[in-house]
N, C-alpha and C positions, 0 to 999 in steps of 0.2 A: 624450176620454181620461179626463176627470174622472168621467164616468158609469161607465166601465170600472173605474176605481180603486175606486169605491164597490161595484160588483158583486164585485170581487176580495176586498175586505174582508169582504163578506157571506159569500162562500164560505168564508173562513177561519173565520168564526164558526160556520158550519154544520159544519165539520170538527172544531171544537174539542172537543165532547163525545166524539167517537170517539177523539181522541188522549188526552184526559185520562182516559178510562176505563182506559187501560193503566197508570196510576199510582195505587197504592192510597191514597196520602195526599193526593190532589189533588181536592177536591170540585169538581164541575162549576160550581156557582154562583160560587165564588171565582175559578175560572179564567175564567169568562165576564166577570166584572167586570174582571179584569186585561186581558182581550182588548179590551173596549170602551174602556178607558182608553188602551191602546196604539193602537187604531184612530183614536181622536180625535187623538192626537198625530201619527200618521202623516199624516192628512189635512191637519192644520195645517202640517206641515213640507214637504209635497211641493213640489218645485221644477220648474215646467214649462219645457220647452225652447222656443225655442233658447237655450242658454247653455253656458258652459264649466263643467264640474264639475272642480274642482282635486283631484288625488289625491296629496296630500302633496308631497314633493320629487321624486317619481318621474314623474308625468305628468298628463294631463288627458283628460277625455272631452268631446268636442264634442257635447253632447246635442242631437239634432235637434228641430225642431218636431214636435209630436205625441207626445212622450215626456215622462214625468215621473220625477223622481229623488227617492227617499225616503232622506235621509241616514242615516249609520251608527247614531246613537243611537236614532232612532225606528224604523228598520228592524229593528235587532237586538232591540229591545223587542217589536216586533210578532211576530217569529219566535219569540222566547222565550215569548211568551204562548200560543203554540199548540204548544210542545214542541220547536222546532228551536233549534239552538245555532250561534253564529258564532264565528270565530276573530279573532285580533288584526289580521289583514289585511283584514277585511271592511269595505267602504266603504259599501254601501247596496244598495237595490233599484231596479230600473228597471221601470216599467209603461207601458202604452200601449194605445190603441184597437186597435193592430195585433196585440195579444197577448191571449190568454185566460189565458196564464201570466204569468210575470214572470222577470226576470233578476237574479241575485245577482252583484254585482261585488266581486272580491277581489284582493288583491296578496299574493304569496308571495315573501318575501325569501330565496330558496333559493340565490342566487348565479347565476352564468352557466351556463345549461343548454346543454350541447353538443348539437348537432342532427345529428351525423353518422349516427346510427342510422336517421334517417328515410329515408336513401337505400336502405336494404336491408330495411326492416321488412315483415313479412308480416301482412296483416289478420287472417287466421285465427288466427295465433299470438297477436296482440295481443288478440283476443277471448277466447282461452283464458286469457291472463294476467289480463284484467279480471274474468272469471268467478271465477278462483281467488282474486284479491285481494278480491273482494266476499264470497266465502265466509269468508275469513279475518277480514274486518271484521265479519262476522255474530257472531263470538264476542264481540266487545265489545258489540254491540247486545243480545245475550242478557243480558249482565251488567247492562246499563242497563235492561232490560225494555222495549225498544222494538222495533218491527217489523223482521223480517229480510227481506232482499231477494235476488233472484237477477237475473242479467243474461240476457236472452232472446236478443238478437242485435243486429246493427248496424241503425240507421236510416241512418246515413251512416258509412262506413268512414273511418278517420283520413286526413286530407289536410293536408300541411304545405307551405306556400309559403316556400321558402328565401329568396326575394327580400324578403319583408315580415316574415318570422319569425313568421308566424301559423299557428296550428294549429286545425283544426276536426274534431270527431268527435261522434257521437251514438249512444247505446245505448238499447235498450228495457229498462226496469227493471220488475220485478214483485214486489210484496209476496208473501211465501210463503203468506199467508193470504187473498190477494185472490181475488175472483170473476173468472170469464171476462170479458174485455173491459175490464178495469180496468188495463191496462198504462200506465205512465207513461213519460215520455221526459226524459232529460237531454241537451240540445243544448249541447255544450261548445265554447267558443271561447277561444283564448289568444293573447297576443302576448308574445314574449320580449324581455327587456331585459338590460342590462349586469349588474344585481345581483339579478335575479329575473324574475318574470313576472306579468302581469295575467291573470285569467280572468273570463269572463262566462258563467254557467251558466243557460241557459234551462230553466225547469221548465214542462212542458206535458204534454198527453196525445197519444197516438199519432194520433188522428184529426185533430189540428190542426197537427202539427209541420211538414208540408210548407208550410202557409200562413204559419207563423210564422218559419221559419228565415231567410227573406230579411231580416226585421227584425233578427234576431240578427247576421247578417253586416253589415248596415248599421251597427249599433252597434260591431261589431268594427273596421270601417274608420274609425270616428270616435274610436277610442281610440289615444292615442299617448304615447310617452315624451318627457320633456323632453330638451333638448340636454345631452349628457354622460351620459345614462342609457340611451341606445339600445344595442341589441345590437352595433352596429358600433363603439361606443365602448369595448368591452372591452379591457383592458390585461392581458395574460397575466402580466406580471411583478408586478402589484400586486393584481389582483382575485381574489375568491373564486370558485372553480368549484363548481357544485352537485355534491352527492354522487350524483346520478342524471342520466341522460340523458333525451332527449325521450320515449322510449318509456314511461318511468315515468308520464308525464302521461296515458297511456292505460291504465296498468296499476295497479300497487299503490297509487301515490299517489292516483290518481283514484278507486279503489275505496272509499277511506276517506270520500270526499265524496258517495257515493251513498246517504247516510243519510236522515235525516228530511225533508230538502228533497225527496227523490224521492217521499215519500208524498203531498206536495201535488199532484204531477203525476197521481197516481192519483185523488185526490179531485176534481180539476178536471173530469174527464169525467163524474163521477157527479152533482156538485152545481152545476155552473156555471150551468145554465139554470133553477135553482130560482126565481130572481127574488125571494127573500125579503130585500129590501133593509132592511126594518124590523127585521130580526133583531139588528142592532147598535145600533138606536135612534139613528141619526144623520141621519135624513131631513131635518128642518128645518135643522139646523146645517150639513149639507153643501150644501143649496141656497143658504144664506146665504154660505158660504165660496166657492162657485163662481159667485156672482152671479146665481142663478136664483131666481125667485119661485115660491111654492107653486102647483102646477098647471101649471107651465111644462113 
């Protein structure tokens, strides 16, 4: 898992000049220095499983062996160094030897999300809503000068388990200026609670998603709310109800999150096997951190 983390960080460094070129006032050399500093911090902060990752007062992630967790501060700095932004509910990133992508873990304090619409939703209509929402979100991306995206189709149509209150869906995303074969994938998993919901978004590429989605589902099963914060603990007389239902997590709300993180899914397929580990200048330090000798 540690070698995979290093390769993932090298990938981000390879992507960095492409992302920074979209910003007129961001010299690549300055951006590269920021990235290297953020990568060093992320490597030092990674927490290997098995362990429990506490998620505030809401819940915990029982991180299995073979996975690593990069906490909020270091993960947010790493993403910011390559042009991605995180919200107040962002907890961190999950990496693993099982993944060539990564998972972003977030909590949204939206209130109690009613799930009745899952009984009647239509996958084709949900896809149309997601496409429309993504086009609407592109207006904001244009203002920010960042890549625009379109949604191509389902990888996995939305599936909601009413017994566990878990939602899974996956869409193919494509940058509008992308070349053929550069489709990215967001594999989205959610678990609903009394006051909001956790989401884990796997960013990967289309060629790898079938191999990696079992890991995403394993992590979803390991994510739980604390006593008193579960979906079943909802009190209709006192608790806030979300302004939207479950379908919005596959439509307009979700579309806003198919932004810069999705661009990494596209870059994964193109750059992952480049093997330029020295590009972040961390070779000897990483071997020391991971307890490996030079030449090991």
